[in-house]
N, C-alpha and C positions, 0 to 999 in steps of 0.2 A: 358595548362592541367590542369585536372582535380585531382579533391582529392576527395579519399573517407572520407562521411561523415557521422551520424548519429544524431536522432533529438529526441525530445522529444514532444510527441503528447498531446494536450489536450485543454481544453477551452481557458486557458491564458497562456501557461505556462513562456509567455516574463516576467509576472508580480513579479517574486521571485522564480520561481523553481529552485530548488538547482541543479539538476543534472549536469546542463552542465558545472557549474565552478566544481564540482569533478571527475567528467568524462577527462575535457580538462585539469587538473592538472596532471590526469594520462600519456595523450597522451604528453605531454609535456614531463615531468619526467622521460617517458619511450621512447620517439623519437621517436612513432609512428606517420606516416603520416595520421591523421583524426582527424576533431571535431566535436563537439557538437552543434547544434544550436535547440532554442523552437522555435516551430510549433503552432500557435496560431490557431485554428479552431473554427469557432461560430457558427458552424449548421451539421449534419449529410448528408446532399448533398454534402457539403466543402469535408468535411470526406470520403463518398466515390469516389469522385472524386482521392483527393489526394492519397488517399490510392493507385486506380492503374494504377497512376502515378510514386509512389516511388514504387512500389515493380517491376516493370520495369526498373529499374532506376537499372544499374548496377556499378554505386558510393555509395548507399544509401544500406549500413550494415546493420541498423536498428534502437535502440535505447529503449528508453522508452515512455510509454503510463499513462498517465495519467486522471484526472474526467475531464471529465464525460465520456471517451468512451472508458475505460476497456473491459466494453461486446460487446461495438458496435464493435470493432474492432477482438475482438472474433469468432463474428458471420460473417465477411468480412473475416475471415482468413479459415473458415469449418474445414476443417479435421487436418489442418497443425497446430494445438498443440500440445503442448508435453502434459503427460500422465493428469500432475495437473492442466493445464490448463483446460483439457478437464472436470475434476472434477468440478474445480472451476467454468467453461464456462466465464471467463474473464481474460485477460491478460494485463501486466504491463512493457510488455519488447519483442520487436522480434529483432529477428534475423536470418540468411540467413544460409542454408542448399545445397550446392553445386547448389546453386544461387537461390532458391526457400526460398522464404518469412515465415516463422512459428512465433510462439506467444509462450508465457510460462509466467509464474506469481512466482514474487519472496518475492513476499509482507508478504504471509505466512510465510515463514520461516525464513523470519528479524523481523516479529515480535513476533512469538514464542521466538526467540533467544533474541530478547532484552527484553522482559518479562522477561525469567529467569533468565535472569545474575543482572534485578534490583530488583527484589522481590521473585528468588528462583523457587524451584518446583513447577509446579500449579498443579500434577497428583494430591491431593485430594482438591483442593478448588474449590469452587462454584462459576463461571465464567457468568457474562451477558455480553453479546458484544450486542455493540449499534449497530442498524444502516446491513443491508446485501447487498448490490452494491456491488461491484467489490474488493473492498477492504474485506470490509466485508465477504464475501464468500470464499477467499484466507485463510483471521485469523480461521475462522470456521474451515477449511479443516485441517490448521495442528494442531488448537489447542483438535479437537478434537479424533486426535493420541496421543496425550500427557495426555489426563486425564484419569483417570482410572474407571470411572462412565462415559459416555458421557451424563446420565442425568444432572450430574452437568456444563454442557454448554448450558448456554438457550439466545435467538434470541429477543433482543426486535427493534419492528417495528409498524409501524403508523395501518398499517395491513397484521393480520397474516391470512387470508386468501388467500391473492398474492403469497405464496410459498407454493411449496411442494417440500419438501428437507425434509429428512432424520434429524431436528432437532426439540428442542422444542421451538417454539414461544408464547410471550406474545404480547401485545400491551403496550401503558403507562398507562390503565385503569383495565390490571387484574393484572400486574404485584408485587410481594412484593418484594422491596427493601432491605429488612433487611436482606436479608439469603445469600447476594451475596458477596464472598472474595475480589473478584478482578469484577471492572467495566472498560470497554475496551468501548471506544467511536471512533467507522472508518464510522461516515458520517462526511459531509463536514462541518457542523455545528460548526461554531467557525474558519470558514474558511473564507476571501476573501471578499463577501457580507454581508456573515454572521457570522461574528468574534465578535460581539457584544452577538452574541447571545450563549446557551447551551445545551444540549440535554437534560439537566437535568435541572430543577427549583430548585430556592434556598431550596425550600422547600422541594423535593424528594429528596436533597443532606442531608438535615437532619435525613432522615430513614435510612441512611445507616449505617450497619454496622462499631462501632467506630474504627475496626484496619483494614479496608476495603482500598485494594490500587487503584491508579484508574490510566489508562494507556489513554491518546489521542493520535492518532496515529498522529494529525495534526503536523507540525515542524514551518508552518511560521504564525501566532506567535509562540514564542517559551512559549506564556503563556496563551491561549486559555482563554474566561469568565469561560470554565468551572471547567480547574486548577486552576485557580484563585481564584475559592468561594469555590471549594476542602482545598480549602492547608490554607483558612481562615478558617477552621473548623478543621484542623490538620490532612489530611488525607497524606499520602506520595501520592506522584504522579511521573509520568515519561509521558515527549513528544515524539513527533515522529521523532525526531532528532537522535537518533543512532538508530532507524529501517529503516528510511529512507536513513541513510548510509550504511546498509546491503545490504539494495538491490540493490543498486546502484550499490556498488561490485558485488553482485551473477550475478546482468545481465551483469555488464560488462562484466564478463568473461561469459555469453552466442554469447555477437553481439561480443566481440571483437577476434577474436581465436588467441590467440598470448601467446609464449613459456615464454615472459617475464612478464607473470601478472596473473600467475596461483593462486597466494596467497590470497583470501581474507584477513585476517589481514595485509597484507604488502597494498592494494589495499587501505584498509581505511583506514589507516596511511599516507599514499601519497595524498588520497581525501578530509582528516584535515588540511593538512598543507597550 
């Protein structure tokens, strides 16, 4: 007899993705007959094939989407997206409703909660978000609803002409780093095969405001090269561990509809034990 299962889908989640550990702790603690597995997908052709197989598998309940397929999965789902995911055009969570596969995005909500918990209110802060991929779009959407002036939220990308969104974009040559209160790295620079790299060079880090707060959403490694250099210059820093835990708990509730797991704080406590 087959049992229900969920997946975390990405290029290489088997090499250290945290979600299987977190979700499986809850399944075990709450005695839910389900298990999460990592699914490594090397390219888009394989992704499309697996997607069509999974959406028709009655034992597949959904799960998590990680780099680099958050936007690709959103396109494959077409209109089967929550309001937030339609706005962001990227998903990090899959769930089924009446047997139909849907997608949503919990990155932005989790990032905002984590940021405020560490650094306090962002209402009047000037924020520079580095990167505008799946995670970057989600974070930007939630930050823009929390700042008092949307002009205080700027996006740093390599090519400003690429994007047609209602944000202020800068490239690395035009941005003035000394005006920001918070810098957020939402790129994959610092992770996996880029773990020795930083989104900002040491020379650029020296241009930041003395009391600038640094948030790198990467959680593996816990201290990226970016955070290491910033801490060396005495900036307050935050890694992606708390954000990752929060988004996992929120996503769990979307996918596993159980009366046993409704409280986010309780889920987070189980996940870290």
